[in-house]
N, CA, C and O atoms as CSV, one atom per row, in Angstrom:
chain,resi,resn,atom,element,x,y,z
A,1,MET,N,N,4.940,-6.315,-17.390
A,1,MET,CA,C,4.070,-5.332,-17.360
A,1,MET,C,C,4.380,-5.031,-16.074
A,1,MET,O,O,4.911,-5.745,-15.223
A,2,SER,N,N,3.948,-3.747,-15.999
A,2,SER,CA,C,4.218,-2.729,-14.883
A,2,SER,C,C,2.805,-3.211,-14.051
A,2,SER,O,O,1.901,-3.909,-14.508
A,3,LEU,N,N,2.879,-2.756,-13.002
A,3,LEU,CA,C,1.973,-3.212,-11.775
A,3,LEU,C,C,0.893,-2.361,-12.331
A,3,LEU,O,O,-0.207,-2.901,-12.454
A,4,GLN,N,N,1.067,-0.664,-12.819
A,4,GLN,CA,C,-0.046,0.007,-13.239
A,4,GLN,C,C,-0.845,-0.408,-14.493
A,4,GLN,O,O,-2.053,-0.253,-14.670
A,5,GLU,N,N,0.191,-1.049,-15.455
A,5,GLU,CA,C,-0.909,-1.250,-16.723
A,5,GLU,C,C,-1.604,-2.789,-15.854
A,5,GLU,O,O,-2.832,-2.709,-15.854
A,6,PHE,N,N,-1.213,-3.797,-15.314
A,6,PHE,CA,C,-1.751,-4.807,-14.799
A,6,PHE,C,C,-3.136,-3.975,-14.221
A,6,PHE,O,O,-4.241,-4.077,-14.755
A,7,ASP,N,N,-2.902,-3.298,-13.258
A,7,ASP,CA,C,-4.105,-2.466,-12.379
A,7,ASP,C,C,-5.475,-2.177,-13.366
A,7,ASP,O,O,-6.676,-2.423,-13.245
A,8,ALA,N,N,-4.651,-1.536,-14.380
A,8,ALA,CA,C,-5.749,-0.812,-15.406
A,8,ALA,C,C,-6.354,-2.077,-16.017
A,8,ALA,O,O,-7.564,-2.167,-15.811
A,9,ILE,N,N,-5.911,-2.887,-16.585
A,9,ILE,CA,C,-6.632,-4.273,-16.946
A,9,ILE,C,C,-7.347,-4.528,-16.166
A,9,ILE,O,O,-8.472,-4.037,-16.251
A,10,ILE,N,N,-7.051,-5.330,-15.153
A,10,ILE,CA,C,-8.092,-5.665,-14.269
A,10,ILE,C,C,-8.976,-4.907,-13.228
A,10,ILE,O,O,-9.817,-5.380,-12.463
A,11,ASP,N,N,-8.684,-3.966,-13.346
A,11,ASP,CA,C,-9.764,-2.820,-13.129
A,11,ASP,C,C,-11.155,-2.808,-13.929
A,11,ASP,O,O,-12.327,-2.860,-13.558
A,12,LYS,N,N,-10.600,-2.727,-15.050
A,12,LYS,CA,C,-11.744,-2.800,-16.221
A,12,LYS,C,C,-12.598,-4.347,-16.190
A,12,LYS,O,O,-13.807,-4.434,-16.403
A,13,MET,N,N,-11.718,-5.493,-15.888
A,13,MET,CA,C,-11.957,-6.583,-16.144
A,13,MET,C,C,-13.067,-6.779,-14.945
A,13,MET,O,O,-14.088,-7.422,-15.189
A,14,GLN,N,N,-12.799,-6.098,-13.392
A,14,GLN,CA,C,-13.580,-6.641,-12.617
A,14,GLN,C,C,-14.766,-5.586,-12.530
A,14,GLN,O,O,-15.550,-5.747,-11.595
A,15,LEU,N,N,-15.005,-4.440,-13.468
A,15,LEU,CA,C,-16.270,-3.702,-13.813
A,15,LEU,C,C,-16.886,-4.452,-14.671
A,15,LEU,O,O,-18.105,-4.546,-14.525
A,16,ALA,N,N,-16.300,-5.125,-15.695
A,16,ALA,CA,C,-17.114,-5.812,-16.914
A,16,ALA,C,C,-17.800,-7.027,-15.939
A,16,ALA,O,O,-19.016,-7.216,-15.906
A,17,LEU,N,N,-16.903,-7.751,-15.220
A,17,LEU,CA,C,-17.530,-9.060,-14.290
A,17,LEU,C,C,-18.915,-8.400,-13.458
A,17,LEU,O,O,-20.033,-8.913,-13.464
A,18,ASP,N,N,-18.596,-7.369,-12.884
A,18,ASP,CA,C,-19.785,-6.851,-12.099
A,18,ASP,C,C,-20.951,-6.713,-12.485
A,18,ASP,O,O,-22.039,-7.159,-12.123
A,19,TYR,N,N,-20.480,-5.808,-13.536
A,19,TYR,CA,C,-21.854,-5.644,-14.494
A,19,TYR,C,C,-22.163,-6.951,-15.226
A,19,TYR,O,O,-23.316,-7.271,-14.937
A,20,ALA,N,N,-21.704,-7.673,-15.904
A,20,ALA,CA,C,-22.457,-9.136,-15.891
A,20,ALA,C,C,-23.031,-9.553,-14.851
A,20,ALA,O,O,-24.033,-10.247,-15.021
A,21,LEU,N,N,-22.697,-9.337,-13.824
A,21,LEU,CA,C,-23.046,-10.481,-12.681
A,21,LEU,C,C,-24.709,-9.749,-12.477
A,21,LEU,O,O,-25.796,-10.326,-12.488
A,22,ASN,N,N,-24.425,-8.417,-12.313
A,22,ASN,CA,C,-25.956,-7.140,-12.213
A,22,ASN,C,C,-26.427,-7.575,-12.929
A,22,ASN,O,O,-27.499,-7.969,-12.471
A,23,LEU,N,N,-26.283,-7.954,-14.497
A,23,LEU,CA,C,-27.145,-8.119,-15.399
A,23,LEU,C,C,-27.954,-9.625,-15.389
A,23,LEU,O,O,-28.752,-10.160,-16.159
A,24,GLY,N,N,-27.420,-9.949,-14.316
A,24,GLY,CA,C,-27.758,-11.650,-14.350
A,24,GLY,C,C,-27.166,-12.315,-15.854
A,24,GLY,O,O,-27.940,-12.839,-16.655
A,25,GLN,N,N,-25.898,-12.224,-16.063
A,25,GLN,CA,C,-25.382,-12.505,-17.439
A,25,GLN,C,C,-24.233,-13.482,-16.978
A,25,GLN,O,O,-23.049,-13.148,-17.023
A,26,PRO,N,N,-24.732,-14.905,-16.463
A,26,PRO,CA,C,-23.407,-15.499,-15.931
A,26,PRO,C,C,-22.340,-16.034,-16.691
A,26,PRO,O,O,-21.194,-16.262,-16.304
A,27,ILE,N,N,-22.935,-16.249,-18.043
A,27,ILE,CA,C,-22.058,-16.841,-19.049
A,27,ILE,C,C,-20.989,-15.673,-19.646
A,27,ILE,O,O,-19.921,-15.944,-20.197
A,28,GLU,N,N,-21.386,-14.653,-19.471
A,28,GLU,CA,C,-20.466,-13.670,-19.550
A,28,GLU,C,C,-19.263,-13.555,-18.754
A,28,GLU,O,O,-18.074,-13.617,-19.067
A,29,ALA,N,N,-19.918,-13.353,-17.530
A,29,ALA,CA,C,-19.063,-13.538,-16.043
A,29,ALA,C,C,-17.956,-14.342,-16.045
A,29,ALA,O,O,-16.831,-14.127,-15.594
A,30,ALA,N,N,-18.511,-15.507,-16.733
A,30,ALA,CA,C,-17.685,-16.522,-16.636
A,30,ALA,C,C,-16.460,-16.411,-17.750
A,30,ALA,O,O,-15.348,-16.872,-17.490
A,31,LYS,N,N,-16.695,-15.894,-18.754
A,31,LYS,CA,C,-16.061,-15.437,-20.225
A,31,LYS,C,C,-14.845,-14.360,-19.003
A,31,LYS,O,O,-13.620,-14.480,-19.036
A,32,ILE,N,N,-15.329,-13.742,-18.392
A,32,ILE,CA,C,-14.567,-12.917,-17.629
A,32,ILE,C,C,-13.389,-13.159,-17.068
A,32,ILE,O,O,-12.257,-12.677,-17.094
A,33,LEU,N,N,-14.040,-14.164,-16.477
A,33,LEU,CA,C,-13.199,-14.911,-15.464
A,33,LEU,C,C,-11.985,-15.659,-15.963
A,33,LEU,O,O,-11.030,-16.077,-15.308
A,34,TYR,N,N,-12.233,-15.742,-17.312
A,34,TYR,CA,C,-11.365,-17.056,-18.033
A,34,TYR,C,C,-10.367,-16.018,-18.273
A,34,TYR,O,O,-9.348,-16.110,-17.588
A,35,GLN,N,N,-10.455,-14.914,-19.218
A,35,GLN,CA,C,-10.000,-13.591,-19.429
A,35,GLN,C,C,-8.868,-12.956,-18.104
A,35,GLN,O,O,-7.660,-12.734,-18.187
A,36,MET,N,N,-9.743,-12.799,-16.996
A,36,MET,CA,C,-8.924,-12.476,-15.889
A,36,MET,C,C,-7.526,-13.255,-15.799
A,36,MET,O,O,-6.431,-12.696,-15.865
A,37,ASN,N,N,-7.752,-14.782,-15.619
A,37,ASN,CA,C,-7.004,-15.533,-15.558
A,37,ASN,C,C,-5.372,-15.850,-16.433
A,37,ASN,O,O,-4.303,-16.284,-16.003
A,38,GLU,N,N,-5.791,-15.415,-17.766
A,38,GLU,CA,C,-5.312,-15.323,-18.759
A,38,GLU,C,C,-4.245,-14.072,-18.542
A,38,GLU,O,O,-3.180,-14.083,-19.158
A,39,GLN,N,N,-4.602,-12.937,-17.587
A,39,GLN,CA,C,-3.841,-12.059,-17.330
A,39,GLN,C,C,-2.302,-12.220,-16.729
A,39,GLN,O,O,-1.190,-11.807,-17.057
A,40,LEU,N,N,-2.920,-13.156,-15.530
A,40,LEU,CA,C,-1.902,-13.621,-14.897
A,40,LEU,C,C,-0.782,-14.455,-15.649
A,40,LEU,O,O,-0.849,-14.992,-16.754
A,41,PRO,N,N,0.391,-14.409,-14.633
A,41,PRO,CA,C,1.541,-15.365,-15.613
A,41,PRO,C,C,1.260,-17.119,-15.252
A,41,PRO,O,O,0.453,-17.730,-14.551
A,42,ASP,N,N,2.345,-17.481,-16.105
A,42,ASP,CA,C,1.620,-19.022,-15.892
A,42,ASP,C,C,1.646,-19.594,-14.498
A,42,ASP,O,O,0.824,-20.445,-14.158
A,43,ASP,N,N,2.714,-19.073,-13.567
A,43,ASP,CA,C,2.677,-20.019,-11.952
A,43,ASP,C,C,1.476,-20.045,-11.298
A,43,ASP,O,O,0.958,-20.981,-10.690
A,44,LEU,N,N,0.928,-18.502,-11.549
A,44,LEU,CA,C,-0.567,-18.109,-10.691
A,44,LEU,C,C,-2.177,-18.688,-11.599
A,44,LEU,O,O,-3.315,-18.726,-11.132
A,45,GLN,N,N,-1.719,-19.063,-12.954
A,45,GLN,CA,C,-3.116,-18.987,-13.317
A,45,GLN,C,C,-3.712,-20.426,-12.908
A,45,GLN,O,O,-3.026,-21.424,-12.692
A,46,LEU,N,N,-4.710,-20.370,-12.862
A,46,LEU,CA,C,-6.128,-21.338,-11.783
A,46,LEU,C,C,-6.296,-22.493,-13.369
A,46,LEU,O,O,-6.699,-21.984,-14.415
A,47,ILE,N,N,-6.010,-23.682,-13.324
A,47,ILE,CA,C,-6.590,-24.602,-13.999
A,47,ILE,C,C,-8.243,-24.806,-13.683
A,47,ILE,O,O,-8.614,-25.350,-12.643
A,48,PHE,N,N,-9.203,-24.298,-14.717
A,48,PHE,CA,C,-10.434,-24.126,-14.648
A,48,PHE,C,C,-11.370,-25.665,-14.924
A,48,PHE,O,O,-11.261,-26.037,-16.093
A,49,GLU,N,N,-11.929,-26.249,-14.366
A,49,GLU,CA,C,-12.652,-26.955,-14.704
A,49,GLU,C,C,-13.609,-26.878,-15.518
A,49,GLU,O,O,-14.295,-25.868,-15.361
A,50,ASP,N,N,-13.966,-27.659,-16.448
A,50,ASP,CA,C,-14.552,-27.209,-17.997
A,50,ASP,C,C,-16.696,-26.920,-17.266
A,50,ASP,O,O,-17.362,-27.486,-16.400
A,51,ILE,N,N,-16.893,-26.112,-17.958
A,51,ILE,CA,C,-18.609,-25.691,-17.763
A,51,ILE,C,C,-19.415,-26.806,-18.462
A,51,ILE,O,O,-19.536,-26.611,-19.672
A,52,ASP,N,N,-20.093,-28.115,-17.912
A,52,ASP,CA,C,-20.838,-28.783,-18.631
A,52,ASP,C,C,-22.194,-28.294,-19.256
A,52,ASP,O,O,-22.588,-28.791,-20.311
A,53,ASN,N,N,-22.767,-27.511,-18.732
A,53,ASN,CA,C,-24.205,-27.073,-19.124
A,53,ASN,C,C,-24.301,-25.734,-18.050
A,53,ASN,O,O,-23.712,-25.632,-16.974
A,54,GLU,N,N,-25.249,-24.722,-18.697
A,54,GLU,CA,C,-25.316,-23.713,-18.192
A,54,GLU,C,C,-25.589,-23.346,-16.504
A,54,GLU,O,O,-25.321,-22.352,-15.831
A,55,ASN,N,N,-26.287,-24.726,-16.168
A,55,ASN,CA,C,-26.649,-24.680,-14.615
A,55,ASN,C,C,-25.703,-24.780,-13.821
A,55,ASN,O,O,-25.868,-24.526,-12.628
A,56,SER,N,N,-24.449,-25.192,-14.348
A,56,SER,CA,C,-23.215,-25.178,-13.439
A,56,SER,C,C,-22.389,-24.151,-14.042
A,56,SER,O,O,-21.181,-24.382,-13.988
A,57,VAL,N,N,-22.787,-22.945,-14.669
A,57,VAL,CA,C,-21.961,-21.694,-14.507
A,57,VAL,C,C,-21.877,-20.998,-13.211
A,57,VAL,O,O,-20.778,-20.658,-12.774
A,58,LYS,N,N,-22.923,-20.776,-12.594
A,58,LYS,CA,C,-23.186,-20.005,-11.499
A,58,LYS,C,C,-22.571,-20.685,-10.281
A,58,LYS,O,O,-22.464,-20.181,-9.163
A,59,SER,N,N,-22.170,-21.941,-10.670
A,59,SER,CA,C,-21.327,-22.588,-8.959
A,59,SER,C,C,-19.907,-22.339,-9.693
A,59,SER,O,O,-18.990,-21.984,-8.953
A,60,PHE,N,N,-19.684,-22.459,-10.793
A,60,PHE,CA,C,-18.457,-22.169,-11.347
A,60,PHE,C,C,-17.815,-20.667,-11.168
A,60,PHE,O,O,-16.615,-20.482,-10.963
A,61,ILE,N,N,-18.809,-19.605,-11.279
A,61,ILE,CA,C,-18.486,-18.450,-10.518
A,61,ILE,C,C,-18.402,-18.277,-9.090
A,61,ILE,O,O,-17.580,-17.521,-8.573
A,62,SER,N,N,-19.211,-18.943,-8.461
A,62,SER,CA,C,-18.909,-18.858,-6.996
A,62,SER,C,C,-17.838,-19.303,-6.516
A,62,SER,O,O,-17.536,-18.741,-5.463
A,63,GLU,N,N,-16.909,-20.336,-6.962
A,63,GLU,CA,C,-16.004,-21.275,-6.761
A,63,GLU,C,C,-14.682,-20.517,-7.512
A,63,GLU,O,O,-13.666,-20.586,-6.820
A,64,TYR,N,N,-14.587,-20.115,-8.240
A,64,TYR,CA,C,-13.953,-19.650,-8.805
A,64,TYR,C,C,-13.140,-17.685,-8.470
A,64,TYR,O,O,-12.038,-17.267,-8.117
A,65,THR,N,N,-14.245,-17.156,-8.781
A,65,THR,CA,C,-14.409,-15.708,-8.215
A,65,THR,C,C,-13.048,-15.349,-7.151
A,65,THR,O,O,-12.150,-14.546,-7.404
A,66,PRO,N,N,-13.182,-16.160,-5.949
A,66,PRO,CA,C,-12.384,-15.662,-4.720
A,66,PRO,C,C,-10.748,-16.246,-5.291
A,66,PRO,O,O,-9.634,-15.761,-5.091
A,67,LEU,N,N,-11.096,-17.252,-5.923
A,67,LEU,CA,C,-9.530,-17.464,-6.295
A,67,LEU,C,C,-8.943,-17.156,-7.068
A,67,LEU,O,O,-7.792,-17.591,-7.089
A,68,ILE,N,N,-9.445,-16.113,-8.288
A,68,ILE,CA,C,-8.883,-15.367,-8.925
A,68,ILE,C,C,-8.865,-13.993,-8.338
A,68,ILE,O,O,-8.596,-13.170,-9.213
A,69,LYS,N,N,-9.002,-13.614,-7.505
A,69,LYS,CA,C,-8.836,-12.257,-6.713
A,69,LYS,C,C,-7.964,-12.329,-5.825
A,69,LYS,O,O,-7.507,-11.269,-5.395
A,70,SER,N,N,-7.457,-13.665,-5.266
A,70,SER,CA,C,-6.723,-13.995,-4.561
A,70,SER,C,C,-5.407,-14.105,-5.342
A,70,SER,O,O,-4.338,-13.657,-4.926
A,71,ALA,N,N,-5.535,-14.585,-6.221
A,71,ALA,CA,C,-3.994,-14.893,-7.312
A,71,ALA,C,C,-3.477,-13.353,-7.640
A,71,ALA,O,O,-2.358,-12.842,-7.681
A,72,ILE,N,N,-4.948,-12.809,-7.873
A,72,ILE,CA,C,-4.607,-11.244,-8.519
A,72,ILE,C,C,-3.873,-10.540,-7.504
A,72,ILE,O,O,-2.935,-9.811,-7.825
A,73,VAL,N,N,-4.257,-10.710,-6.175
A,73,VAL,CA,C,-3.785,-9.879,-5.168
A,73,VAL,C,C,-2.231,-10.596,-4.943
A,73,VAL,O,O,-1.302,-9.891,-4.551
A,74,GLU,N,N,-2.065,-11.856,-5.188
A,74,GLU,CA,C,-0.462,-11.965,-4.595
A,74,GLU,C,C,0.208,-11.753,-6.081
A,74,GLU,O,O,1.436,-11.819,-6.131
A,75,TYR,N,N,-0.541,-11.495,-7.328
A,75,TYR,CA,C,0.478,-10.955,-8.340
A,75,TYR,C,C,0.963,-9.524,-8.450
A,75,TYR,O,O,2.002,-9.153,-8.996
A,76,ARG,N,N,0.226,-8.922,-7.963
A,76,ARG,CA,C,0.233,-7.356,-7.451
A,76,ARG,C,C,1.133,-7.596,-6.262
A,76,ARG,O,O,1.947,-6.676,-6.342
A,77,GLN,N,N,1.310,-8.019,-5.648
A,77,GLN,CA,C,2.319,-8.269,-4.391
A,77,GLN,C,C,3.697,-8.037,-5.280
A,77,GLN,O,O,4.422,-7.045,-5.358
A,78,LYS,N,N,3.788,-9.452,-5.979
A,78,LYS,CA,C,5.007,-9.685,-6.800
A,78,LYS,C,C,5.395,-8.072,-7.485
A,78,LYS,O,O,6.451,-7.471,-7.289
A,79,LEU,N,N,4.511,-7.707,-8.122
A,79,LEU,CA,C,4.940,-6.789,-9.039
A,79,LEU,C,C,5.276,-5.502,-8.190
A,79,LEU,O,O,6.258,-4.869,-8.577
A,80,HIS,N,N,4.625,-5.044,-7.127
A,80,HIS,CA,C,5.077,-4.311,-6.539
A,80,HIS,C,C,6.712,-4.366,-5.533
A,80,HIS,O,O,7.382,-3.419,-5.122
A,81,ARG,N,N,6.900,-5.559,-5.418
A,81,ARG,CA,C,8.098,-5.457,-5.201
A,81,ARG,C,C,9.362,-4.727,-5.782
A,81,ARG,O,O,10.463,-4.885,-5.255
């Protein structure tokens, strides 16, 4: 995958994530985080904890959003080289 292709996919997913969060739809936001993770190569994918109940979704999002963004930056740097 080229950097441009990856950026296009991730940018759309980031917009969808922001949209879901702004609409107060944490379950949809968590699903998008899973999809973003799947776009990363195996060596950069995060191992997510299972979401037990609806109450743990918000903490899941808070914990994993910055980690996903960091992995995305790292992959972009690899593609850029």
